[in-house]
C-alpha positions as CSV (number, residue, x, y, z in Angstrom):
1,M,-24.7,5.7,-3.9
2,N,-23.0,3.5,-6.6
3,R,-21.1,0.7,-4.8
4,R,-18.2,1.0,-7.5
5,I,-17.6,4.9,-6.9
6,L,-16.9,6.6,-3.7
7,A,-16.4,10.4,-4.4
8,A,-15.5,13.0,-1.9
9,G,-18.7,14.3,-0.3
10,A,-20.3,10.9,-0.5
11,A,-21.3,9.3,2.8
12,I,-17.7,8.1,3.6
13,T,-18.3,7.3,7.6
14,V,-15.3,7.6,9.5
15,L,-15.5,7.0,13.4
16,G,-13.2,9.0,15.4
17,L,-10.9,11.8,13.9
18,A,-9.7,12.2,10.4
19,L,-5.7,11.5,9.6
20,T,-4.8,14.9,10.4
21,G,-4.8,13.4,14.1
22,C,-5.7,16.5,16.3
23,G,-6.9,15.2,19.6
24,L,-7.0,11.3,18.5
25,E,-8.2,8.8,20.9
26,Q,-4.9,6.6,21.2
27,P,-5.4,2.8,21.2
28,S,-3.7,1.0,23.9
29,G,-1.4,-1.5,22.8
30,S,0.0,-4.9,23.8
31,G,3.5,-4.7,23.0
32,G,6.3,-4.2,25.2
33,S,6.3,-3.7,28.9
34,G,5.4,-0.2,30.4
35,G,5.6,3.1,28.9
36,E,7.4,4.9,31.6
37,G,10.8,5.1,33.1
38,E,13.9,4.1,31.2
39,S,13.6,3.2,27.6
40,L,13.5,-0.5,26.6
41,G,15.6,0.3,23.6
42,T,15.2,1.6,20.1
43,V,13.3,-0.3,17.3
44,T,14.4,1.0,13.8
45,I,11.5,0.7,11.3
46,Y,11.7,1.1,7.6
47,S,8.4,1.8,5.9
48,P,6.7,3.4,3.0
49,R,3.7,4.0,5.1
50,P,2.4,7.6,4.8
51,S,3.1,10.1,7.7
52,A,-0.5,10.4,8.3
53,I,-0.2,6.9,9.7
54,T,3.1,6.7,11.0
55,D,2.9,10.0,12.7
56,E,0.0,8.6,14.9
57,I,1.0,4.9,15.1
58,V,4.6,5.3,16.1
59,P,4.1,7.7,19.1
60,M,1.2,5.5,20.3
61,F,3.4,2.4,20.1
62,E,6.2,4.4,21.9
63,E,3.9,5.4,24.8
64,A,2.2,1.9,25.1
65,S,5.4,-0.2,25.0
66,G,8.4,1.8,26.4
67,Y,10.4,1.7,23.2
68,D,11.8,4.5,21.3
69,V,11.4,4.3,17.4
70,Q,13.8,5.2,14.7
71,L,11.7,5.7,11.7
72,V,13.2,5.7,7.9
73,T,10.4,6.5,5.4
74,L,11.3,5.2,1.9
75,G,9.2,3.8,-1.2
76,A,8.3,0.1,-0.9
77,A,10.8,-0.8,-3.3
78,E,13.5,1.3,-1.8
79,V,13.1,-0.5,1.4
80,A,13.8,-3.6,-0.1
81,D,16.7,-2.3,-1.8
82,R,18.2,-1.0,1.3
83,I,17.9,-4.1,3.4
84,R,19.5,-5.9,0.8
85,A,22.3,-3.4,0.4
86,E,22.5,-3.7,4.3
87,K,22.6,-7.4,4.7
88,D,26.1,-7.6,6.2
89,N,25.6,-4.5,8.6
90,V,22.0,-4.9,9.4
91,Q,20.4,-1.5,10.5
92,A,16.7,-2.0,10.5
93,D,14.4,-4.2,13.1
94,V,11.2,-3.9,11.2
95,W,10.1,-3.6,7.5
96,W,6.7,-2.1,7.7
97,G,4.9,-2.0,4.4
98,G,5.6,-4.2,1.4
99,T,3.8,-6.6,-1.1
100,P,4.6,-10.3,-1.7
101,S,6.4,-9.3,-4.8
102,L,8.9,-7.7,-2.4
103,F,8.7,-9.9,0.4
104,T,9.1,-13.2,-1.2
105,P,12.3,-12.6,-2.6
106,A,13.7,-11.2,0.5
107,A,12.5,-14.4,2.2
108,Q,14.2,-16.5,-0.1
109,E,17.5,-14.6,0.4
110,D,17.1,-14.7,4.2
111,L,16.7,-11.0,4.6
112,I,13.8,-11.6,6.8
113,E,13.2,-14.1,9.5
114,P,9.9,-15.7,11.0
115,W,7.9,-14.0,13.5
116,G,7.3,-15.5,17.0
117,D,4.2,-17.1,18.4
118,G,3.3,-13.9,19.7
119,V,2.5,-12.1,16.6
120,L,1.4,-15.4,14.6
121,D,-1.2,-16.1,17.2
122,L,-2.8,-12.8,16.3
123,V,-2.9,-13.4,12.3
124,E,-4.9,-16.0,10.7
125,D,-3.1,-18.9,8.8
126,D,-4.3,-17.3,5.2
127,F,-2.2,-14.3,5.9
128,Q,1.1,-15.9,7.1
129,F,3.6,-16.2,4.1
130,D,6.9,-17.7,3.1
131,D,7.6,-19.8,6.2
132,D,6.1,-17.1,8.5
133,K,8.7,-14.7,7.5
134,W,6.2,-11.9,7.0
135,V,2.5,-11.4,7.6
136,A,-0.1,-9.5,5.9
137,E,-1.3,-6.4,7.8
138,M,-4.0,-5.4,5.3
139,R,-5.7,-5.8,1.7
140,Q,-5.4,-2.9,-0.6
141,L,-7.3,-2.2,-3.5
142,Q,-5.1,-1.0,-6.6
143,L,-7.8,0.8,-8.4
144,I,-8.6,4.0,-10.8
145,A,-9.0,7.6,-9.3
146,Y,-9.9,10.8,-10.3
147,N,-10.6,14.5,-9.7
148,T,-14.3,15.0,-9.1
149,E,-14.4,18.7,-10.0
150,M,-12.9,17.7,-13.6
151,L,-14.8,14.5,-14.4
152,S,-18.2,13.3,-13.0
153,E,-18.9,10.0,-12.0
154,E,-20.5,9.0,-15.3
155,E,-17.6,10.5,-17.3
156,A,-14.8,8.7,-15.4
157,P,-13.2,5.4,-16.9
158,K,-14.7,2.4,-15.5
159,D,-12.4,0.0,-16.4
160,W,-8.7,-0.8,-17.1
161,D,-8.9,-0.9,-20.7
162,E,-10.8,2.4,-21.0
163,L,-7.5,4.0,-20.0
164,I,-5.7,3.4,-23.2
165,D,-8.3,4.9,-25.3
166,P,-6.6,7.9,-27.2
167,K,-9.4,10.4,-25.9
168,W,-7.5,10.4,-22.5
169,K,-4.0,11.6,-23.9
170,D,-2.4,13.8,-21.4
171,Q,-5.2,13.1,-18.9
172,I,-3.5,10.7,-16.8
173,L,-0.9,11.4,-14.0
174,I,1.0,8.4,-12.8
175,R,3.1,8.1,-9.4
176,D,6.7,7.2,-10.8
177,V,6.5,3.4,-11.1
178,A,9.7,1.6,-10.1
179,A,9.8,2.9,-6.4
180,S,6.4,2.2,-5.9
181,G,4.8,-1.2,-4.5
182,T,1.3,0.1,-5.7
183,M,2.3,1.0,-9.4
184,R,4.7,-2.0,-9.9
185,G,1.5,-4.3,-8.7
186,I,-0.8,-2.4,-11.3
187,Y,1.8,-2.7,-14.1
188,A,2.7,-6.4,-13.2
189,A,-0.9,-7.4,-13.2
190,M,-1.6,-5.7,-16.5
191,I,1.4,-7.5,-18.1
192,A,0.3,-10.9,-16.3
193,R,-3.1,-11.2,-17.8
194,H,-1.4,-10.9,-21.3
195,F,1.4,-13.2,-20.4
196,E,-1.3,-15.9,-19.2
197,E,-2.9,-15.7,-22.8
198,D,0.4,-16.5,-24.7
199,G,3.4,-16.9,-22.5
200,D,4.7,-13.6,-23.9
201,P,4.7,-10.3,-22.1
202,E,4.7,-8.3,-25.3
203,G,1.0,-8.0,-25.1
204,G,1.2,-6.4,-21.7
205,Y,4.0,-4.2,-23.0
206,E,1.8,-3.0,-25.8
207,W,-0.9,-2.2,-23.2
208,L,1.5,-0.2,-21.2
209,R,2.7,1.7,-24.3
210,A,-0.7,2.9,-25.0
211,L,-1.1,4.0,-21.4
212,D,2.3,5.7,-21.4
213,A,1.1,7.7,-24.6
214,N,-1.8,8.8,-22.3
215,T,0.1,9.6,-19.7
216,K,1.0,13.4,-19.0
217,D,3.6,13.0,-16.6
218,Y,5.3,10.6,-13.6
219,A,4.9,12.3,-10.4
220,A,8.1,11.8,-7.9
221,N,6.1,10.7,-5.1
222,P,2.7,10.3,-3.7
223,E,2.6,13.8,-2.2
224,D,3.4,15.1,-5.6
225,L,0.8,13.0,-7.3
226,Y,-2.0,14.3,-4.9
227,L,-0.9,17.9,-5.3
228,R,-0.8,17.7,-9.2
229,L,-4.0,16.0,-9.3
230,E,-5.6,18.4,-7.0
231,R,-4.1,21.2,-9.0
232,Q,-6.1,19.8,-12.0
233,E,-3.0,18.9,-14.1
234,A,-5.0,16.0,-15.2
235,P,-7.9,14.3,-13.9
236,I,-7.1,10.5,-13.8
237,T,-4.6,8.5,-11.8
238,L,-4.1,4.9,-10.9
239,W,-3.4,4.3,-7.1
240,N,-4.7,2.4,-4.1
241,H,-8.1,3.0,-2.5
242,Q,-6.6,4.0,1.0
243,D,-4.6,6.9,0.1
244,I,-7.2,8.3,-2.2
245,L,-9.8,8.0,0.5
246,A,-7.8,9.7,3.1
247,Q,-7.0,12.5,1.0
248,A,-10.9,12.8,0.2
249,E,-11.6,12.6,3.9
250,Q,-9.2,15.8,4.2
251,G,-10.7,17.8,1.7
252,A,-9.5,16.8,-1.6
253,A,-12.0,16.6,-4.6
254,F,-10.9,12.8,-5.1
255,G,-13.1,9.6,-6.0
256,I,-12.4,6.2,-6.7
257,I,-13.6,3.7,-9.3
258,E,-13.5,-0.2,-8.7
259,P,-12.8,-1.2,-12.3
260,A,-15.5,-3.5,-13.8
261,S,-13.0,-6.3,-14.5
262,G,-11.9,-6.1,-10.8
263,S,-9.1,-4.5,-8.8
264,P,-5.6,-6.3,-8.2
265,I,-5.7,-6.8,-4.2
266,N,-2.4,-6.5,-2.8
267,T,-1.6,-8.2,0.6
268,D,0.4,-5.4,2.1
269,G,2.5,-6.7,5.4
270,I,5.2,-6.5,7.8
271,A,8.4,-8.4,8.3
272,K,11.2,-8.7,10.9
273,V,14.3,-8.1,9.3
274,A,17.1,-10.8,9.8
275,G,19.7,-10.2,12.4
276,G,18.2,-6.7,13.4
277,P,19.7,-5.1,16.4
278,N,16.5,-5.4,18.5
279,P,14.4,-8.6,17.8
280,E,12.3,-8.0,20.9
281,G,11.4,-4.6,20.0
282,A,10.4,-5.8,16.4
283,E,8.1,-8.4,18.0
284,A,6.6,-5.8,20.4
285,F,5.7,-3.4,17.6
286,A,4.3,-6.0,15.4
287,E,1.9,-7.1,18.3
288,F,1.0,-3.6,19.0
289,L,0.1,-3.2,15.3
290,F,-2.2,-6.1,15.3
291,S,-4.0,-5.5,18.7
292,P,-7.6,-4.8,18.3
293,E,-7.3,-1.3,19.3
294,T,-4.7,-0.4,16.8
295,Q,-6.5,-2.4,14.1
296,D,-9.9,-0.4,15.0
297,W,-7.9,2.9,14.6
298,L,-6.4,2.0,11.3
299,V,-9.6,0.7,9.7
300,N,-11.7,3.7,11.2
301,N,-9.1,6.5,10.5
302,A,-6.7,5.4,7.6
303,F,-9.1,3.5,5.4
304,Q,-7.3,0.1,5.9
305,I,-9.0,-3.2,4.8
306,P,-7.8,-5.4,7.7
307,T,-6.7,-8.8,7.6
308,V,-8.1,-9.6,11.2
309,E,-11.7,-9.4,12.2
310,I,-13.3,-6.1,13.1
311,E,-16.3,-6.1,15.1
312,N,-17.9,-2.8,13.4
313,P,-16.9,-2.4,10.0
314,P,-17.4,1.1,8.9
315,A,-19.7,2.3,6.1
316,W,-16.8,3.1,3.5
317,L,-15.7,-0.6,3.6
318,A,-19.1,-1.8,3.3
319,D,-19.5,0.3,0.1
320,L,-16.8,-1.6,-1.6
321,T,-17.3,-4.6,-3.7
322,L,-14.0,-6.1,-3.3
323,E,-14.0,-7.8,-6.6
324,E,-10.5,-8.7,-7.3
325,F,-8.7,-8.9,-10.8
326,E,-7.3,-12.4,-11.2
327,Y,-4.0,-13.0,-12.2
328,D,-1.1,-15.4,-11.4
329,K,0.7,-13.9,-8.4
330,E,3.4,-16.5,-8.5
331,L,4.2,-15.4,-12.0
332,V,4.4,-11.8,-11.1
333,A,6.8,-12.5,-8.2
334,E,9.1,-14.4,-10.4
335,H,9.2,-11.7,-13.2
336,E,8.0,-8.4,-12.0
337,T,11.6,-7.1,-11.6
338,E,12.6,-7.8,-15.4
339,W,9.2,-6.6,-16.4
340,I,9.4,-3.1,-14.6
341,D,13.0,-2.9,-15.9
342,Y,11.8,-3.5,-19.4
343,W,9.1,-0.7,-19.0
344,L,11.8,1.9,-17.6
345,E,14.3,1.3,-20.3
346,N,11.8,0.9,-23.4
347,I,8.3,2.4,-22.7
348,K,8.5,5.1,-20.0
349,N,8.2,8.6,-21.6
350,Q,8.2,7.1,-25.2
351,G,4.6,7.5,-26.1
């Protein structure tokens, strides 16, 4: 099998059951104390993680720890906005799911606070950021995905610049960019590579104008994107490896392509909200999340590329090249908001 392309029906080996979760073997966690008797309190988690993950991990944690969970599901950028809006009346304990471009400004604004040693001892130093205010749970490839019933492996675009070829006009669906950490990351990376050449984002904006001209529509949320791609409204999208492979495992005719010039690789993590009402519960949840049993479940059932060592990596992970698209991440953290705002005001739906 081509190491760059994993299509539905290829040998994607998944140990355990699929994300639909019927009869899952649950990992035993390390966070909290006991799962019987009175609750240890409520842990409020804001997260963009898909329900296929949260519907499994949250009950596992509740059972293992004795805490209750109030889960609020939002887009990654929406989580950041809500935590910022609630700074003077903090509601959340845990921010589960975000990229450096979202966590770093939050750390600078003291919206998140350092994890305790119980969490940091489970995470390698390379994946602890901004004075330990957030830690990376996984790496995530941002890449090209396609409907395998509409395009063959040979026909599908193999690199980023192929996407702006006029032959793909109205052949691309995009998840609405502003609320999505994945899409903001891809778009910012495309701008950054041009910015690094001449110190001006205009070259990146021109690239996005060409992509907009080929984009049939912008899906409101990930579920809408998957549905429309499966309905064959268009054959191509840009998204992350994890969600596409999870959909393929459940029967969708989706495949992924690691672009020839590399994939932006996000570090996606978890933070403790500063001043949250249940800091002990936040620590317990993070310790549970990084336990070997939970990480093993996430790798084998949710296609996560872990930041902790896994004894027996599954075949799907071994089939990835993990070639990274290089760009200045500090530059992106500094300019992403203005770049995406410009795209919204001057490029989106104008092609």
